[in-house]
PyMOL CGO cylinders between C-alpha atoms (Angstrom):
from pymol import cmd
from pymol.cgo import CYLINDER

trace = [
    CYLINDER, -21.12, 24.46, 12.46, -21.26, 22.85, 8.75, 0.3, 1, 1, 1, 1, 1, 1,
    CYLINDER, -21.26, 22.85, 8.75, -21.93, 19.09, 8.16, 0.3, 1, 1, 1, 1, 1, 1,
    CYLINDER, -21.93, 19.09, 8.16, -18.67, 16.83, 9.40, 0.3, 1, 1, 1, 1, 1, 1,
    CYLINDER, -18.67, 16.83, 9.40, -17.37, 14.32, 6.85, 0.3, 1, 1, 1, 1, 1, 1,
    CYLINDER, -17.37, 14.32, 6.85, -14.58, 12.51, 9.04, 0.3, 1, 1, 1, 1, 1, 1,
    CYLINDER, -14.58, 12.51, 9.04, -12.96, 10.54, 6.71, 0.3, 1, 1, 1, 1, 1, 1,
    CYLINDER, -12.96, 10.54, 6.71, -11.92, 7.60, 8.78, 0.3, 1, 1, 1, 1, 1, 1,
    CYLINDER, -11.92, 7.60, 8.78, -9.04, 5.69, 9.79, 0.3, 1, 1, 1, 1, 1, 1,
    CYLINDER, -9.04, 5.69, 9.79, -5.92, 7.75, 7.50, 0.3, 1, 1, 1, 1, 1, 1,
    CYLINDER, -5.92, 7.75, 7.50, -3.86, 5.32, 9.36, 0.3, 1, 1, 1, 1, 1, 1,
    CYLINDER, -3.86, 5.32, 9.36, -1.01, 5.41, 6.85, 0.3, 1, 1, 1, 1, 1, 1,
    CYLINDER, -1.01, 5.41, 6.85, 0.83, 7.87, 4.59, 0.3, 1, 1, 1, 1, 1, 1,
    CYLINDER, 0.83, 7.87, 4.59, -0.79, 6.40, 1.01, 0.3, 1, 1, 1, 1, 1, 1,
    CYLINDER, -0.79, 6.40, 1.01, -4.34, 5.68, 2.83, 0.3, 1, 1, 1, 1, 1, 1,
    CYLINDER, -4.34, 5.68, 2.83, -4.29, 9.44, 4.36, 0.3, 1, 1, 1, 1, 1, 1,
    CYLINDER, -4.29, 9.44, 4.36, -3.46, 11.27, 0.91, 0.3, 1, 1, 1, 1, 1, 1,
    CYLINDER, -3.46, 11.27, 0.91, -6.17, 9.14, -0.93, 0.3, 1, 1, 1, 1, 1, 1,
    CYLINDER, -6.17, 9.14, -0.93, -8.55, 9.92, 1.67, 0.3, 1, 1, 1, 1, 1, 1,
    CYLINDER, -8.55, 9.92, 1.67, -7.93, 13.93, 1.18, 0.3, 1, 1, 1, 1, 1, 1,
    CYLINDER, -7.93, 13.93, 1.18, -8.87, 13.78, -2.19, 0.3, 1, 1, 1, 1, 1, 1,
    CYLINDER, -8.87, 13.78, -2.19, -12.17, 12.98, -1.17, 0.3, 1, 1, 1, 1, 1, 1,
    CYLINDER, -12.17, 12.98, -1.17, -12.46, 16.66, 0.20, 0.3, 1, 1, 1, 1, 1, 1,
    CYLINDER, -12.46, 16.66, 0.20, -13.19, 15.44, 3.99, 0.3, 1, 1, 1, 1, 1, 1,
    CYLINDER, -13.19, 15.44, 3.99, -13.77, 18.04, 6.53, 0.3, 1, 1, 1, 1, 1, 1,
    CYLINDER, -13.77, 18.04, 6.53, -11.89, 16.45, 9.07, 0.3, 1, 1, 1, 1, 1, 1,
    CYLINDER, -11.89, 16.45, 9.07, -9.83, 13.05, 9.01, 0.3, 1, 1, 1, 1, 1, 1,
    CYLINDER, -9.83, 13.05, 9.01, -9.93, 10.36, 11.59, 0.3, 1, 1, 1, 1, 1, 1,
    CYLINDER, -9.93, 10.36, 11.59, -6.71, 8.21, 12.51, 0.3, 1, 1, 1, 1, 1, 1,
    CYLINDER, -6.71, 8.21, 12.51, -5.45, 5.81, 15.37, 0.3, 1, 1, 1, 1, 1, 1,
    CYLINDER, -5.45, 5.81, 15.37, -2.65, 6.77, 17.68, 0.3, 1, 1, 1, 1, 1, 1,
    CYLINDER, -2.65, 6.77, 17.68, -1.45, 4.30, 20.11, 0.3, 1, 1, 1, 1, 1, 1,
    CYLINDER, -1.45, 4.30, 20.11, 2.02, 5.01, 22.32, 0.3, 1, 1, 1, 1, 1, 1,
    CYLINDER, 2.02, 5.01, 22.32, 5.54, 3.20, 21.66, 0.3, 1, 1, 1, 1, 1, 1,
    CYLINDER, 5.54, 3.20, 21.66, 6.82, 1.86, 24.82, 0.3, 1, 1, 1, 1, 1, 1,
    CYLINDER, 6.82, 1.86, 24.82, 9.32, 5.39, 24.82, 0.3, 1, 1, 1, 1, 1, 1,
    CYLINDER, 9.32, 5.39, 24.82, 6.65, 7.52, 24.67, 0.3, 1, 1, 1, 1, 1, 1,
    CYLINDER, 6.65, 7.52, 24.67, 5.88, 8.75, 21.49, 0.3, 1, 1, 1, 1, 1, 1,
    CYLINDER, 5.88, 8.75, 21.49, 3.14, 8.65, 19.79, 0.3, 1, 1, 1, 1, 1, 1,
    CYLINDER, 3.14, 8.65, 19.79, 2.20, 6.32, 16.93, 0.3, 1, 1, 1, 1, 1, 1,
    CYLINDER, 2.20, 6.32, 16.93, -0.35, 5.97, 14.31, 0.3, 1, 1, 1, 1, 1, 1,
    CYLINDER, -0.35, 5.97, 14.31, -1.58, 2.28, 14.81, 0.3, 1, 1, 1, 1, 1, 1,
    CYLINDER, -1.58, 2.28, 14.81, -5.08, 0.70, 15.25, 0.3, 1, 1, 1, 1, 1, 1,
    CYLINDER, -5.08, 0.70, 15.25, -4.03, -2.22, 17.22, 0.3, 1, 1, 1, 1, 1, 1,
    CYLINDER, -4.03, -2.22, 17.22, -3.04, -2.03, 20.65, 0.3, 1, 1, 1, 1, 1, 1,
    CYLINDER, -3.04, -2.03, 20.65, 0.26, -3.87, 20.25, 0.3, 1, 1, 1, 1, 1, 1,
    CYLINDER, 0.26, -3.87, 20.25, 0.98, -1.81, 17.62, 0.3, 1, 1, 1, 1, 1, 1,
    CYLINDER, 0.98, -1.81, 17.62, 1.20, -4.50, 14.70, 0.3, 1, 1, 1, 1, 1, 1,
    CYLINDER, 1.20, -4.50, 14.70, -0.07, -2.66, 12.19, 0.3, 1, 1, 1, 1, 1, 1,
    CYLINDER, -0.07, -2.66, 12.19, 1.95, 0.57, 12.29, 0.3, 1, 1, 1, 1, 1, 1,
    CYLINDER, 1.95, 0.57, 12.29, 3.79, 1.73, 9.32, 0.3, 1, 1, 1, 1, 1, 1,
    CYLINDER, 3.79, 1.73, 9.32, 6.08, 4.08, 10.94, 0.3, 1, 1, 1, 1, 1, 1,
    CYLINDER, 6.08, 4.08, 10.94, 4.15, 7.65, 10.22, 0.3, 1, 1, 1, 1, 1, 1,
    CYLINDER, 4.15, 7.65, 10.22, 3.83, 9.47, 13.73, 0.3, 1, 1, 1, 1, 1, 1,
    CYLINDER, 3.83, 9.47, 13.73, 1.02, 12.53, 14.31, 0.3, 1, 1, 1, 1, 1, 1,
    CYLINDER, 1.02, 12.53, 14.31, 3.36, 14.50, 13.70, 0.3, 1, 1, 1, 1, 1, 1,
    CYLINDER, 3.36, 14.50, 13.70, 3.80, 13.06, 10.40, 0.3, 1, 1, 1, 1, 1, 1,
    CYLINDER, 3.80, 13.06, 10.40, 0.06, 12.93, 9.82, 0.3, 1, 1, 1, 1, 1, 1,
    CYLINDER, 0.06, 12.93, 9.82, -0.40, 16.36, 10.85, 0.3, 1, 1, 1, 1, 1, 1,
    CYLINDER, -0.40, 16.36, 10.85, 2.12, 17.46, 7.98, 0.3, 1, 1, 1, 1, 1, 1,
    CYLINDER, 2.12, 17.46, 7.98, 0.77, 15.49, 5.60, 0.3, 1, 1, 1, 1, 1, 1,
    CYLINDER, 0.77, 15.49, 5.60, -3.18, 16.52, 6.40, 0.3, 1, 1, 1, 1, 1, 1,
    CYLINDER, -3.18, 16.52, 6.40, -2.21, 20.36, 5.76, 0.3, 1, 1, 1, 1, 1, 1,
    CYLINDER, -2.21, 20.36, 5.76, -4.97, 22.29, 6.72, 0.3, 1, 1, 1, 1, 1, 1,
    CYLINDER, -4.97, 22.29, 6.72, -7.53, 19.34, 7.13, 0.3, 1, 1, 1, 1, 1, 1,
    CYLINDER, -7.53, 19.34, 7.13, -7.78, 18.98, 10.51, 0.3, 1, 1, 1, 1, 1, 1,
    CYLINDER, -7.78, 18.98, 10.51, -7.16, 15.58, 12.37, 0.3, 1, 1, 1, 1, 1, 1,
    CYLINDER, -7.16, 15.58, 12.37, -9.62, 13.30, 14.63, 0.3, 1, 1, 1, 1, 1, 1,
    CYLINDER, -9.62, 13.30, 14.63, -7.14, 11.32, 17.12, 0.3, 1, 1, 1, 1, 1, 1,
    CYLINDER, -7.14, 11.32, 17.12, -8.49, 8.48, 18.32, 0.3, 1, 1, 1, 1, 1, 1,
    CYLINDER, -8.49, 8.48, 18.32, -6.52, 7.06, 21.29, 0.3, 1, 1, 1, 1, 1, 1,
    CYLINDER, -6.52, 7.06, 21.29, -6.29, 3.25, 21.45, 0.3, 1, 1, 1, 1, 1, 1,
    CYLINDER, -6.29, 3.25, 21.45, -6.27, 3.14, 25.23, 0.3, 1, 1, 1, 1, 1, 1,
    CYLINDER, -6.27, 3.14, 25.23, -6.77, -0.11, 27.08, 0.3, 1, 1, 1, 1, 1, 1,
    CYLINDER, -6.77, -0.11, 27.08, -4.68, -0.62, 30.43, 0.3, 1, 1, 1, 1, 1, 1,
    CYLINDER, -4.68, -0.62, 30.43, -2.79, -2.65, 31.14, 0.3, 1, 1, 1, 1, 1, 1,
    CYLINDER, -2.79, -2.65, 31.14, -2.37, -3.69, 27.59, 0.3, 1, 1, 1, 1, 1, 1,
    CYLINDER, -2.37, -3.69, 27.59, -0.91, 0.11, 26.43, 0.3, 1, 1, 1, 1, 1, 1,
    CYLINDER, -0.91, 0.11, 26.43, 0.06, 3.62, 28.53, 0.3, 1, 1, 1, 1, 1, 1,
    CYLINDER, 0.06, 3.62, 28.53, -2.76, 4.67, 30.27, 0.3, 1, 1, 1, 1, 1, 1,
    CYLINDER, -2.76, 4.67, 30.27, -5.29, 7.40, 29.86, 0.3, 1, 1, 1, 1, 1, 1,
    CYLINDER, -5.29, 7.40, 29.86, -2.60, 10.12, 31.76, 0.3, 1, 1, 1, 1, 1, 1,
    CYLINDER, -2.60, 10.12, 31.76, 0.06, 9.12, 29.87, 0.3, 1, 1, 1, 1, 1, 1,
    CYLINDER, 0.06, 9.12, 29.87, -1.47, 9.00, 26.25, 0.3, 1, 1, 1, 1, 1, 1,
    CYLINDER, -1.47, 9.00, 26.25, -2.99, 12.89, 27.55, 0.3, 1, 1, 1, 1, 1, 1,
    CYLINDER, -2.99, 12.89, 27.55, 0.78, 14.32, 28.37, 0.3, 1, 1, 1, 1, 1, 1,
    CYLINDER, 0.78, 14.32, 28.37, 2.08, 12.49, 25.29, 0.3, 1, 1, 1, 1, 1, 1,
    CYLINDER, 2.08, 12.49, 25.29, -0.54, 14.49, 23.42, 0.3, 1, 1, 1, 1, 1, 1,
    CYLINDER, -0.54, 14.49, 23.42, -0.14, 18.05, 25.07, 0.3, 1, 1, 1, 1, 1, 1,
    CYLINDER, -0.14, 18.05, 25.07, 1.79, 19.46, 22.17, 0.3, 1, 1, 1, 1, 1, 1,
    CYLINDER, 1.79, 19.46, 22.17, -0.95, 18.74, 19.43, 0.3, 1, 1, 1, 1, 1, 1,
    CYLINDER, -0.95, 18.74, 19.43, -4.14, 19.43, 22.04, 0.3, 1, 1, 1, 1, 1, 1,
    CYLINDER, -4.14, 19.43, 22.04, -4.78, 22.61, 20.17, 0.3, 1, 1, 1, 1, 1, 1,
    CYLINDER, -4.78, 22.61, 20.17, -4.66, 21.65, 16.94, 0.3, 1, 1, 1, 1, 1, 1,
    CYLINDER, -4.66, 21.65, 16.94, -6.47, 18.60, 17.05, 0.3, 1, 1, 1, 1, 1, 1,
    CYLINDER, -6.47, 18.60, 17.05, -10.01, 16.60, 18.02, 0.3, 1, 1, 1, 1, 1, 1,
    CYLINDER, -10.01, 16.60, 18.02, -9.34, 13.76, 20.29, 0.3, 1, 1, 1, 1, 1, 1,
    CYLINDER, -9.34, 13.76, 20.29, -12.12, 10.61, 20.33, 0.3, 1, 1, 1, 1, 1, 1,
    CYLINDER, -12.12, 10.61, 20.33, -11.88, 7.37, 22.33, 0.3, 1, 1, 1, 1, 1, 1,
    CYLINDER, -11.88, 7.37, 22.33, -13.90, 4.79, 23.94, 0.3, 1, 1, 1, 1, 1, 1,
    CYLINDER, -13.90, 4.79, 23.94, -12.56, 5.46, 27.23, 0.3, 1, 1, 1, 1, 1, 1,
    CYLINDER, -12.56, 5.46, 27.23, -14.33, 8.35, 29.38, 0.3, 1, 1, 1, 1, 1, 1,
    CYLINDER, -14.33, 8.35, 29.38, -10.64, 8.45, 31.04, 0.3, 1, 1, 1, 1, 1, 1,
    CYLINDER, -10.64, 8.45, 31.04, -8.77, 9.68, 28.11, 0.3, 1, 1, 1, 1, 1, 1,
    CYLINDER, -8.77, 9.68, 28.11, -11.28, 12.52, 27.54, 0.3, 1, 1, 1, 1, 1, 1,
    CYLINDER, -11.28, 12.52, 27.54, -10.97, 13.66, 31.12, 0.3, 1, 1, 1, 1, 1, 1,
    CYLINDER, -10.97, 13.66, 31.12, -7.45, 13.67, 31.63, 0.3, 1, 1, 1, 1, 1, 1,
    CYLINDER, -7.45, 13.67, 31.63, -7.19, 15.10, 27.69, 0.3, 1, 1, 1, 1, 1, 1,
    CYLINDER, -7.19, 15.10, 27.69, -9.94, 17.87, 29.01, 0.3, 1, 1, 1, 1, 1, 1,
    CYLINDER, -9.94, 17.87, 29.01, -7.82, 18.53, 32.31, 0.3, 1, 1, 1, 1, 1, 1,
    CYLINDER, -7.82, 18.53, 32.31, -4.82, 19.47, 29.87, 0.3, 1, 1, 1, 1, 1, 1,
    CYLINDER, -4.82, 19.47, 29.87, -6.30, 21.55, 27.66, 0.3, 1, 1, 1, 1, 1, 1,
    CYLINDER, -6.30, 21.55, 27.66, -10.49, 22.72, 27.76, 0.3, 1, 1, 1, 1, 1, 1,
    CYLINDER, -10.49, 22.72, 27.76, -10.90, 23.65, 24.03, 0.3, 1, 1, 1, 1, 1, 1,
    CYLINDER, -10.90, 23.65, 24.03, -9.99, 20.21, 22.30, 0.3, 1, 1, 1, 1, 1, 1,
    CYLINDER, -9.99, 20.21, 22.30, -12.97, 18.74, 21.25, 0.3, 1, 1, 1, 1, 1, 1,
    CYLINDER, -12.97, 18.74, 21.25, -13.82, 15.71, 22.56, 0.3, 1, 1, 1, 1, 1, 1,
    CYLINDER, -13.82, 15.71, 22.56, -16.19, 12.91, 20.73, 0.3, 1, 1, 1, 1, 1, 1,
    CYLINDER, -16.19, 12.91, 20.73, -17.12, 9.80, 23.42, 0.3, 1, 1, 1, 1, 1, 1,
    CYLINDER, -17.12, 9.80, 23.42, -17.20, 6.44, 20.79, 0.3, 1, 1, 1, 1, 1, 1,
    CYLINDER, -17.20, 6.44, 20.79, -19.43, 3.81, 21.76, 0.3, 1, 1, 1, 1, 1, 1,
    CYLINDER, -19.43, 3.81, 21.76, -20.75, 0.96, 20.08, 0.3, 1, 1, 1, 1, 1, 1,
    CYLINDER, -20.75, 0.96, 20.08, -23.50, -0.03, 23.08, 0.3, 1, 1, 1, 1, 1, 1,
    CYLINDER, -23.50, -0.03, 23.08, -25.92, 2.52, 24.39, 0.3, 1, 1, 1, 1, 1, 1,
    CYLINDER, -25.92, 2.52, 24.39, -24.42, 5.21, 26.35, 0.3, 1, 1, 1, 1, 1, 1,
    CYLINDER, -24.42, 5.21, 26.35, -25.52, 4.95, 29.66, 0.3, 1, 1, 1, 1, 1, 1,
    CYLINDER, -25.52, 4.95, 29.66, -22.99, 7.23, 31.66, 0.3, 1, 1, 1, 1, 1, 1,
    CYLINDER, -22.99, 7.23, 31.66, -22.22, 11.04, 31.81, 0.3, 1, 1, 1, 1, 1, 1,
    CYLINDER, -22.22, 11.04, 31.81, -19.27, 12.41, 28.99, 0.3, 1, 1, 1, 1, 1, 1,
    CYLINDER, -19.27, 12.41, 28.99, -17.24, 15.21, 29.13, 0.3, 1, 1, 1, 1, 1, 1,
    CYLINDER, -17.24, 15.21, 29.13, -17.36, 14.87, 25.32, 0.3, 1, 1, 1, 1, 1, 1,
    CYLINDER, -17.36, 14.87, 25.32, -19.37, 17.29, 23.20, 0.3, 1, 1, 1, 1, 1, 1,
    CYLINDER, -19.37, 17.29, 23.20, -19.68, 14.68, 20.79, 0.3, 1, 1, 1, 1, 1, 1,
    CYLINDER, -19.68, 14.68, 20.79, -21.59, 11.38, 20.46, 0.3, 1, 1, 1, 1, 1, 1,
    CYLINDER, -21.59, 11.38, 20.46, -19.89, 8.79, 18.51, 0.3, 1, 1, 1, 1, 1, 1,
    CYLINDER, -19.89, 8.79, 18.51, -21.91, 5.81, 18.64, 0.3, 1, 1, 1, 1, 1, 1,
    CYLINDER, -21.91, 5.81, 18.64, -22.10, 3.40, 16.06, 0.3, 1, 1, 1, 1, 1, 1,
    CYLINDER, -22.10, 3.40, 16.06, -24.28, 4.40, 13.29, 0.3, 1, 1, 1, 1, 1, 1,
    CYLINDER, -24.28, 4.40, 13.29, -26.50, 1.23, 13.79, 0.3, 1, 1, 1, 1, 1, 1,
    CYLINDER, -26.50, 1.23, 13.79, -27.43, 2.83, 17.23, 0.3, 1, 1, 1, 1, 1, 1,
    CYLINDER, -27.43, 2.83, 17.23, -28.56, 6.24, 15.83, 0.3, 1, 1, 1, 1, 1, 1,
    CYLINDER, -28.56, 6.24, 15.83, -32.54, 6.90, 16.19, 0.3, 1, 1, 1, 1, 1, 1,
    CYLINDER, -32.54, 6.90, 16.19, -34.64, 10.19, 16.26, 0.3, 1, 1, 1, 1, 1, 1,
    CYLINDER, -34.64, 10.19, 16.26, -34.75, 9.60, 19.97, 0.3, 1, 1, 1, 1, 1, 1,
    CYLINDER, -34.75, 9.60, 19.97, -30.84, 9.78, 20.39, 0.3, 1, 1, 1, 1, 1, 1,
    CYLINDER, -30.84, 9.78, 20.39, -30.44, 12.85, 17.85, 0.3, 1, 1, 1, 1, 1, 1,
    CYLINDER, -30.44, 12.85, 17.85, -33.23, 14.90, 19.71, 0.3, 1, 1, 1, 1, 1, 1,
    CYLINDER, -33.23, 14.90, 19.71, -31.84, 14.26, 23.08, 0.3, 1, 1, 1, 1, 1, 1,
    CYLINDER, -31.84, 14.26, 23.08, -28.33, 14.67, 22.20, 0.3, 1, 1, 1, 1, 1, 1,
    CYLINDER, -28.33, 14.67, 22.20, -29.12, 18.21, 20.56, 0.3, 1, 1, 1, 1, 1, 1,
    CYLINDER, -29.12, 18.21, 20.56, -31.41, 19.05, 23.43, 0.3, 1, 1, 1, 1, 1, 1,
    CYLINDER, -31.41, 19.05, 23.43, -28.33, 19.19, 25.56, 0.3, 1, 1, 1, 1, 1, 1,
    CYLINDER, -28.33, 19.19, 25.56, -25.81, 20.95, 23.27, 0.3, 1, 1, 1, 1, 1, 1,
    CYLINDER, -25.81, 20.95, 23.27, -24.25, 17.94, 22.13, 0.3, 1, 1, 1, 1, 1, 1,
    CYLINDER, -24.25, 17.94, 22.13, -23.76, 16.91, 18.47, 0.3, 1, 1, 1, 1, 1, 1,
    CYLINDER, -23.76, 16.91, 18.47, -23.92, 13.52, 16.91, 0.3, 1, 1, 1, 1, 1, 1,
    CYLINDER, -23.92, 13.52, 16.91, -21.41, 11.74, 14.45, 0.3, 1, 1, 1, 1, 1, 1,
    CYLINDER, -21.41, 11.74, 14.45, -21.74, 8.26, 14.24, 0.3, 1, 1, 1, 1, 1, 1,
    CYLINDER, -21.74, 8.26, 14.24, -19.66, 5.82, 12.74, 0.3, 1, 1, 1, 1, 1, 1,
    CYLINDER, -19.66, 5.82, 12.74, -18.81, 4.19, 10.13, 0.3, 1, 1, 1, 1, 1, 1,
    CYLINDER, -18.81, 4.19, 10.13, -21.29, 4.95, 7.80, 0.3, 1, 1, 1, 1, 1, 1,
    CYLINDER, -21.29, 4.95, 7.80, -20.52, 3.07, 4.10, 0.3, 1, 1, 1, 1, 1, 1,
    CYLINDER, -20.52, 3.07, 4.10, -23.71, 2.61, 2.36, 0.3, 1, 1, 1, 1, 1, 1,
    CYLINDER, -23.71, 2.61, 2.36, -25.46, 5.30, 0.98, 0.3, 1, 1, 1, 1, 1, 1,
    CYLINDER, -25.46, 5.30, 0.98, -28.69, 4.93, 1.88, 0.3, 1, 1, 1, 1, 1, 1,
    CYLINDER, -28.69, 4.93, 1.88, -28.16, 4.79, 5.43, 0.3, 1, 1, 1, 1, 1, 1,
    CYLINDER, -28.16, 4.79, 5.43, -25.86, 8.50, 4.90, 0.3, 1, 1, 1, 1, 1, 1,
    CYLINDER, -25.86, 8.50, 4.90, -29.30, 9.60, 3.54, 0.3, 1, 1, 1, 1, 1, 1,
    CYLINDER, -29.30, 9.60, 3.54, -31.24, 8.48, 6.66, 0.3, 1, 1, 1, 1, 1, 1,
    CYLINDER, -31.24, 8.48, 6.66, -28.58, 9.81, 8.91, 0.3, 1, 1, 1, 1, 1, 1,
    CYLINDER, -28.58, 9.81, 8.91, -28.91, 12.84, 7.57, 0.3, 1, 1, 1, 1, 1, 1,
    CYLINDER, -28.91, 12.84, 7.57, -32.57, 13.37, 7.67, 0.3, 1, 1, 1, 1, 1, 1,
    CYLINDER, -32.57, 13.37, 7.67, -32.31, 12.31, 11.59, 0.3, 1, 1, 1, 1, 1, 1,
    CYLINDER, -32.31, 12.31, 11.59, -30.16, 15.24, 11.61, 0.3, 1, 1, 1, 1, 1, 1,
    CYLINDER, -30.16, 15.24, 11.61, -26.76, 14.07, 12.73, 0.3, 1, 1, 1, 1, 1, 1,
    CYLINDER, -26.76, 14.07, 12.73, -24.18, 16.60, 12.48, 0.3, 1, 1, 1, 1, 1, 1,
    CYLINDER, -24.18, 16.60, 12.48, -21.83, 14.61, 10.57, 0.3, 1, 1, 1, 1, 1, 1,
    CYLINDER, -21.83, 14.61, 10.57, -20.58, 10.79, 9.57, 0.3, 1, 1, 1, 1, 1, 1,
    CYLINDER, -20.58, 10.79, 9.57, -17.24, 9.08, 9.94, 0.3, 1, 1, 1, 1, 1, 1,
    CYLINDER, -17.24, 9.08, 9.94, -16.92, 7.03, 6.42, 0.3, 1, 1, 1, 1, 1, 1,
    CYLINDER, -16.92, 7.03, 6.42, -14.35, 5.42, 4.17, 0.3, 1, 1, 1, 1, 1, 1,
    CYLINDER, -14.35, 5.42, 4.17, -16.11, 7.27, 1.38, 0.3, 1, 1, 1, 1, 1, 1,
    CYLINDER, -16.11, 7.27, 1.38, -15.77, 11.19, 2.05, 0.3, 1, 1, 1, 1, 1, 1,
    CYLINDER, -15.77, 11.19, 2.05, -16.32, 11.69, -1.62, 0.3, 1, 1, 1, 1, 1, 1,
    CYLINDER, -16.32, 11.69, -1.62, -19.56, 10.05, -1.60, 0.3, 1, 1, 1, 1, 1, 1,
    CYLINDER, -19.56, 10.05, -1.60, -20.69, 11.90, 1.51, 0.3, 1, 1, 1, 1, 1, 1,
    CYLINDER, -20.69, 11.90, 1.51, -19.61, 14.91, 0.22, 0.3, 1, 1, 1, 1, 1, 1,
    CYLINDER, -19.61, 14.91, 0.22, -22.08, 13.91, -3.21, 0.3, 1, 1, 1, 1, 1, 1,
    CYLINDER, -22.08, 13.91, -3.21, -25.12, 13.16, -1.22, 0.3, 1, 1, 1, 1, 1, 1,
    CYLINDER, -25.12, 13.16, -1.22, -24.45, 16.75, 0.60, 0.3, 1, 1, 1, 1, 1, 1,
    CYLINDER, -24.45, 16.75, 0.60, -24.33, 18.23, -2.84, 0.3, 1, 1, 1, 1, 1, 1,
    CYLINDER, -24.33, 18.23, -2.84, -27.34, 16.75, -4.40, 0.3, 1, 1, 1, 1, 1, 1,
    CYLINDER, -27.34, 16.75, -4.40, -29.42, 17.24, -1.57, 0.3, 1, 1, 1, 1, 1, 1,
    CYLINDER, -29.42, 17.24, -1.57, -28.80, 20.89, -1.37, 0.3, 1, 1, 1, 1, 1, 1,
    CYLINDER, -28.80, 20.89, -1.37, -29.16, 21.09, -4.86, 0.3, 1, 1, 1, 1, 1, 1,
    CYLINDER, -29.16, 21.09, -4.86, -32.37, 22.46, -5.86, 0.3, 1, 1, 1, 1, 1, 1,
    CYLINDER, -32.37, 22.46, -5.86, -34.66, 20.27, -7.75, 0.3, 1, 1, 1, 1, 1, 1,
    CYLINDER, -34.66, 20.27, -7.75, -35.51, 21.72, -11.20, 0.3, 1, 1, 1, 1, 1, 1,
]
cmd.load_cgo(trace, "trace")
């Protein structure tokens, strides 16, 4: 599987289009649920930063670039994991799903076992997961974490990596991708590392 350059937070049409210019392999965006059950692209649980873009809109703008949907689930302030998974059903064969809430991933997996899943975490993860990809905060990533994940067939795609030196360190450690606000930087780094020395 090629190295994943995951453009971070394509949460409005203009930013999504700008990120796509950087040639990411995927675009991540945040999704909440409006009271009537509609999926809305928004980072905040109360949807206060929503621009009106829906997940369907984002898929249309992204075209052939796959989307990673981070489900913003924090009951009782938001809908339940089951409600999110139910609302996502029409999209599950064409998106990846990530969440800090393992319950969301379990509910998605029950509905579509083929949907790629990522468990996000900002502190060391000490529980089992149905996900096939670990999404740690990049400061948590070291050789032991990468080797342990690869040893059980899991991928590692840390977030949010915007520093070129740190990006290079993580590539050296063997991560499978990075989530970044600067996909063009990640792309340039990968090209430079693949280019043979003169």
